[in-house]
C-alpha positions, 0 to 999 in steps of 0.5 A, a space after each residue: 313683245 313681253 308687256 306688263 299691264 300696271 293697274 289698280 284692280 277694282 274689288 268693291 264699289 266703295 268710292 275709294 276704288 272709283 277710278 280703279 279698273 274692274 277685272 273684266 276691263 283688265 282681262 279685255 286689255 290682256 286679250 287685246 294685247 295677246 291678239 297683237 302677238 304680245 305676251 301679256 300679264 297684269 300686276 295690281 299696283 294696289 299692293 306694296 310698291 316693293 311687290 310691284 318692283 319685284 314683279 317688274 324685275 321678274 317679268 322683264 317687260 319690253 314695255 309696260 301698258 300703264 293704266 294705274 291710278 295710284 293709291 293716295 295723294 294728290 300726285 298718285 297717278 304719277 307714282 307708277 310712271 316715276 318708278 318706271 322712269 327710274 328703272 328705265 322701263 318703257 311705258 305707255 301713256 303720259 309721264 309723271 310730270 304730265 300725270 301730276 299736272 293734269 290730276 290738278 284741275 286748277 293748275 291745268 286751267 292755269 296751264 291752258 289759259 290763252 288758247 281761245 277756250 273760255 275757262 269758268 271763273 274759280 278758286 281753290 279752297 284748302 282751308 277756311 282762309 280760302 273761302 273769302 276768294 269765293 265771294 267774288 265768283 258768279 253764282 251758282 258755283 260747283 264745288 268739287 275735289 280738285 285732285 279726283 277723277 270719275 266725278 268723285 265727290 260731285 252730286 246734286 248737292 255740289 252746286 251752291 246758289 250763294 256764298 253761304 250755301 257754299 260754306 255749308 257744303 264745304 265746312 264741317 265734319 261731313 263737308 267736302 273739305 273733310 272728305 277731300 282735304 287736299 283741296 277743292 275746286 270752286 268754279 262757276 257752274 255753266 248751264 249746257 251739255 257735257 262734251 268729251 274729245 278723245 285722243 289717240 296719238 299713234 293712229 287717229 290723233 284727235 277723235 270726233 267729240 261726243 256728248 253725254 246724254 242722261 236724266 238727273 238722278 235727283 230732281 235739280 235744275 242743274 245738269 251734272 254728269 255726277 259720281 252716281 251716273 258714272 257708277 251705279 246708274 251708268 246704264 242710264 247714260 247714252 253717248 251721242 256721237 258726234 256731239 250736237 254742237 255746231 260745226 264751227 264749234 267742233 272745229 275750234 274744240 278739236 283745234 283746242 284739244 290738239 294744242 292742249 295735249 301738245 302743251 301738256 305733253 299728253 302721250 298715246 291716249 287721253 281725253 278732254 272734258 268741256 261744257 258747251 254752254 247754252 250761250 254757245 261758248 265752249 268752257 274747258 273743264 279738265 284733262 284726263 291723261 288716264 282715260 277709262 279703257 272700259 270697252 263701253 267708254 266713249 273713246 272706243 265709240 269714237 274710234 270705231 267711227 274710224 274703223 278701229 275696234 277695242 283691240 285696235 285702240 289698245 294696240 294703237 296705244 302700244 304702237 305709239 309708245 313702242 315707236 317712241 322708245 324704238 321698240 317696234 320694227 314690224 307693225 303691231 306684233 313688233 320685234 323687241 330689242 334684246 335689251 328688254 327681252 326675257 329673264 337675266 342671267 344674274 351673277 352672284 358674287 360672295 365670300 363664303 363663311 366657313 368658320 363660325 366666329 367665337 365671341 371676344 371675352 370680356 378681357 378683350 382677348 384679341 388674339 383668341 378671337 376667331 373673327 377673320 371671316 366675321 363679314 362673310 356670308 354663311 351658305 344658308 344666307 347665300 342660298 336664300 338670296 339665290 332663291 330670291 333672285 330666282 323667284 324674281 324670274 332670273 337665272 342665277 350664276 354663282 361665283 365665289 369671290 376668289 382669285 379665279 373670279 376674273 377668269 370665271 366671269 370671262 368664261 361665263 358671261 352674265 347680264 348683271 351681278 348681285 354683289 355681296 362679296 366683302 373681299 379678302 384683305 386690305 383697306 379697299 377690299 370691299 371695292 375689289 370685286 366692283 373694280 373687276 366688274 367695272 373693268 369687264 363692263 358688267 353692271 352690279 348692285 350696290 355702291 361703286 368702287 369709290 363709295 365702297 373704299 371710302 366707307 370702309 375707311 371709317 375716318 375718311 367717311 366721317 370726314 366726308 360726312 362732317 364736310 356736308 354739315 352732318 353731325 359725327 362724333 369728334 375723333 382721332 386716327 391713331 396710326 402707330 403705337 407711338 401716336 399720342 392721343 390728342 388733347 381736347 377729346 371728351 371721355 369716354 371714348 370708343 376705340 375700334 379698327 378703322 377698316 373693319 365691319 361687323 363690329 370686329 375688334 369691338 368689345 365691351 372694353 372698347 369704351 374707355 374713360 382715360 387716355 392711358 386706356 385709349 392708348 392701350 386698346 389702340 395699341 392692341 388693335 394696331 397689332 391685331 389688325 395691322 391697321 390704324 385704330 379710330 378713337 372716337 368720342 362716345 355718344 351717351 344715348 340711344 342707338 339706331 340704324 337706318 336702312 336706305 334703298 334706291 338709286 336716283 331717289 333714295 328712300 329711308 326705311 323705318 329706323 330700328 333701335 338697338 335696345 341693350 337689355 343689360 341695364 347695368 352697363 354704364 356704356 353699352 356698345 353694339 359689340 362683336 360678342 352681342 352680335 353673336 348672342 344678340 337673342 339674349 343681349 339686345 332687342 330690336 325695336 322696328 319701327 323704333 319707339 320715337 317721336 315723329 320729330 326724331 324719326 324725321 331727324 333720323 331719316 334726313 340724316 340717313 339720306 344725307 349721309 347716303 348722298 354725301 358718301 355717293 352710295 346707291 341701291 342699298 346701305 345701312 347707316 348707324 347712329 347714336 342719338 343724344 339727349 337733345 334728339 341729335 343723331 350722330 353718324 357712326 358709320 355706313 355699311 354699304 354691303 349690309 347683311 341679308 340673312 333672312 329673319 336675322 340681319 338688321 336690314 331684313 328686319 327693317 325692310 319687314 317693318 317697312 312692308 318689304 318682304 325678303 324677295 321684295 328687298 332683294 328685288 329692290 336692291 337688284 333694280 338699280 343694277 337692272 336699270 344700269 344694264 338696260 341703259 348700257 345695252 340701249 346706248 353702249 359706247 365703243 369701249 363697252 361694246 368691245 368688252 362685250 364682244 371679247 367676252 362673247 368670243 
């Protein structure tokens, strides 16, 4: 199989990287995977997420071997599994739900209550208001970060013999709560020895419990397997197997471990840590659903007692995950299914811009405007997108979106299509190519037929958005030269074509202050573009555009403000002429210079519009924000421009830490996921279409 190892590479001894894996461990894992006949590479997920997604799309793994701890936050371990689940990529280990739960020590203890194993009394401290709950604990107590592993934050000074001492440990600029603001777990200290129970779901199940033997680094009456012992002084720790506990206690511990992993849905590999108390009781401490795979870890020593070496453990984890996803058919070396093998053939559909548009003059000389191909893409943009898809590891097949496209797609089968085709004419033109692709059973990037048709109809899109409680300026649709402008509209208004993009038909004179002017401009637009005109109240305020990426979990990118440089313009508008001479007429501020409240309002509005219109994968949504900070929806572009260094979405992505290839990879990811799902569970109709295309 093709296996990609997702990991955080340890580059320093700083405690921020305490849970990361050193290059030596990652290389050992890669060698173990290779010994099983797999093709393996590693990707460091400490880099921006877009690069990880791009690597996943480029490498096309059959399976991801996940050991990534994530970068920050109380649910960081769940990040990579959540991304993999969203992209429908099989992976080893527990899912996002389990990893989020088990990183929360207090929540895990609540979940495992009643299983016959003692749990030390404790409470969670997130602020001074929580300290009072600690008064009722039995002292001494130990204070430790609730959302950290590798004993981070635990030292000899973590034990408090009184409430006052606990407050000293926790409070202040250098206290534990300042260092770990997500919360601390304060629990009763148990005198005893540290015992761990490893678990390999696919082969050995619950393994023999082992204990840690060590000498305290600092003079203290309390035994603590602390951060120093797990890092700088790791060589002074000895693993004792089996753990020196009575046989009856070991049996109870194994039974508890088995049931705990079942209840928490821990998959493939894990470890439970307990204290065997001096009183003979077993006290549960925590679950590690992402245990260390350092070759010196106790997991491997326990597995060796059953004849499994390091490579055997790694391949056992792979086998367990592969069986869960139905990937293996021949033991460890495995034969992967066609749904996940190799790079994809990516069809690329577009319309080529062969005529350079001329800006409309200030007198709105519509008949002279050469804007028929304004929404098409120039060859340089098409080449850049194709190169980005190729850089992700795929084979690009070019298709110009003309009358011959249906036959070309039938004669040249592709796995998915990256679609930027605008269509040729009509109010549903942007939906033409997606409709054809759906007919042929080919997954494609971007929104589906219905969403594309709705978005190109500005009036219909505004009605849908308004029905979801989102703000949009009042408007009227003027269908013919005889249509009267309704009373009650507040002037000024802006008049524009209803079914056009790229600001076609919009000029500096599109903003008018009277009904007579509105009728005149509407008449010109109806005659020029042979479609209704939209008369919309002009919102006095700042202009923004917000990019949104994603399919099942769309995310808003940093808002970009279009700043008009002509300070004398009474009613500035981002018109067709400005877009042709943008370098002299506007400035793009991204991220926008706005307050946190304004940014949140724009992001919420953008995500709301995205969901209301049923968009997916990518869109750019335009707003005007009034003096009260209310964003008013203007229009949504589900096929935004992708010209490197120029298009709004590209600039927005760059401000959000997404380079050009990463942006193309993000857009492509949704289509790849849909392709995987389709190949994994094809229905009869799709299977018939594929057979016909192959024939």
